[in-house]
C-alpha positions as CSV (number, residue, x, y, z in Angstrom):
1,M,19.8,-18.5,21.2
2,K,21.9,-14.9,20.2
3,K,20.0,-11.6,19.0
4,S,21.9,-12.1,15.6
5,E,20.5,-16.2,15.5
6,I,16.8,-13.9,15.5
7,I,17.4,-11.5,13.6
8,S,18.5,-14.1,10.6
9,L,15.8,-16.2,11.3
10,L,12.8,-12.8,11.4
11,N,14.5,-11.7,8.1
12,K,14.5,-15.2,6.2
13,D,10.5,-14.9,7.5
14,L,10.4,-11.0,6.3
15,S,12.1,-12.1,2.8
16,G,9.4,-14.9,2.2
17,E,6.8,-12.1,2.5
18,I,7.8,-10.3,0.6
19,E,8.1,-13.2,-2.5
20,A,4.8,-13.9,-1.5
21,I,3.7,-10.2,-1.6
22,L,5.0,-9.9,-5.1
23,I,4.0,-13.1,-6.7
24,Y,1.0,-12.1,-5.3
25,M,0.4,-9.0,-6.6
26,R,1.5,-9.5,-9.9
27,D,-0.7,-13.2,-10.1
28,S,-4.2,-11.0,-9.6
29,F,-2.9,-7.6,-12.0
30,V,-2.1,-10.7,-14.6
31,T,-5.6,-13.0,-14.6
32,G,-7.7,-10.2,-15.3
33,D,-11.2,-9.6,-13.5
34,C,-11.8,-12.5,-10.7
35,K,-12.5,-14.2,-7.7
36,P,-9.2,-15.1,-7.4
37,S,-7.6,-12.4,-8.7
38,R,-9.3,-10.8,-6.3
39,E,-9.0,-12.8,-3.3
40,M,-4.7,-12.6,-4.9
41,E,-4.7,-9.0,-4.3
42,E,-6.4,-8.8,-0.9
43,I,-4.3,-11.9,0.6
44,A,-0.9,-9.4,-1.0
45,K,-2.0,-6.9,2.0
46,D,-2.2,-9.2,4.4
47,E,1.5,-9.8,3.5
48,M,2.6,-6.6,3.7
49,R,0.8,-6.2,7.1
50,H,3.3,-9.5,7.8
51,A,5.8,-8.5,6.2
52,E,5.2,-4.5,7.9
53,K,5.5,-6.7,11.4
54,L,8.6,-8.2,10.9
55,A,10.6,-5.4,9.9
56,E,9.1,-3.8,13.2
57,L,11.1,-6.8,15.1
58,I,13.9,-6.8,13.8
59,V,14.7,-3.3,14.2
60,D,12.9,-3.7,18.5
61,F,16.3,-6.4,17.7
62,G,19.0,-4.5,16.3
63,G,18.8,-5.2,12.9
64,I,17.8,-4.4,9.7
65,P,15.5,-4.9,8.2
66,A,16.9,-7.4,5.2
67,M,14.7,-6.8,1.9
68,E,15.2,-9.4,-0.2
69,H,13.5,-12.4,-2.1
70,R,14.4,-15.4,-4.6
71,P,14.2,-15.9,-7.5
72,L,10.6,-15.1,-8.5
73,N,8.7,-17.9,-9.6
74,F,5.2,-17.4,-10.8
75,G,4.4,-21.1,-11.0
76,G,2.8,-21.5,-15.2
77,M,1.2,-18.9,-17.6
78,D,-2.9,-19.6,-15.8
79,V,-5.0,-18.8,-13.0
80,K,-5.1,-22.4,-12.0
81,E,-0.9,-22.8,-12.1
82,Y,-0.6,-19.3,-10.6
83,L,-2.8,-21.0,-7.5
84,K,-1.0,-24.6,-6.8
85,R,2.2,-22.4,-7.0
86,L,0.7,-19.8,-4.5
87,V,-0.2,-23.3,-2.5
88,A,2.9,-23.7,-2.3
89,L,4.3,-20.3,-0.8
90,E,2.1,-20.1,1.6
91,K,2.5,-24.4,2.9
92,G,6.1,-23.6,2.7
93,A,6.0,-20.3,5.1
94,I,3.3,-22.6,7.5
95,A,6.1,-25.0,7.9
96,M,8.7,-22.4,8.2
97,Y,6.9,-21.0,11.0
98,K,6.0,-23.4,13.0
99,E,10.0,-23.9,13.1
100,H,10.9,-20.5,13.9
101,I,7.8,-20.1,17.2
102,A,9.5,-23.2,17.9
103,I,12.8,-22.0,18.7
104,I,13.1,-18.7,18.9
105,P,12.5,-17.6,23.3
106,D,11.4,-14.5,23.1
107,K,8.1,-14.5,23.9
108,N,6.5,-11.5,22.0
109,I,8.2,-12.9,18.5
110,K,6.6,-15.7,19.1
111,K,2.9,-14.3,19.7
112,T,3.3,-12.1,17.1
113,L,4.5,-15.2,14.5
114,T,1.6,-17.6,16.3
115,H,-0.5,-14.5,14.8
116,I,1.2,-14.5,11.3
117,L,1.2,-18.7,11.0
118,H,-2.7,-19.0,11.7
119,E,-3.5,-15.9,8.7
120,E,-0.7,-18.0,6.8
121,E,-3.8,-20.8,7.6
122,E,-6.6,-19.2,6.2
123,H,-5.0,-18.2,3.4
124,L,-4.0,-21.5,2.0
125,E,-7.0,-22.4,3.3
126,E,-8.4,-19.5,1.1
127,F,-6.4,-20.7,-1.7
128,S,-6.7,-24.5,-2.3
129,K,-10.8,-24.1,-2.8
130,L,-9.7,-21.6,-5.0
131,L,-7.8,-23.8,-6.6
132,K,-10.7,-26.9,-6.4
133,G,-13.2,-24.1,-8.1
134,Q,-11.1,-24.7,-11.2
135,K,-12.0,-26.1,-14.5
136,G,-9.7,-28.5,-16.0
């Protein structure tokens, strides 16, 4: 696999992290002071650390971090709808990281992506638990 292909995949991962940061932070602001809001903010901070690690990998590989994201989809107008969207984002991230871990040959990158993957799985578990606790 060429360096440029690896950089492209890492930038795709970075883009997903940026999207998650923006959505999680916005959702934490509009849900008021409650457990889901605080958890969204904490997980957004985790996603920021992921973005930092990915940007470092990209630069180490000779690339430039692409600070882009898809159009933001917040998923609805209440906490339950926000959480459904966050669950979907985490599932998408998990699938993407698994795919990239499988095809990127560099051991250092695999190690970093695997660490991020495990945290994304924890985020999915937490958001799923919060969603189950919502009424309605």
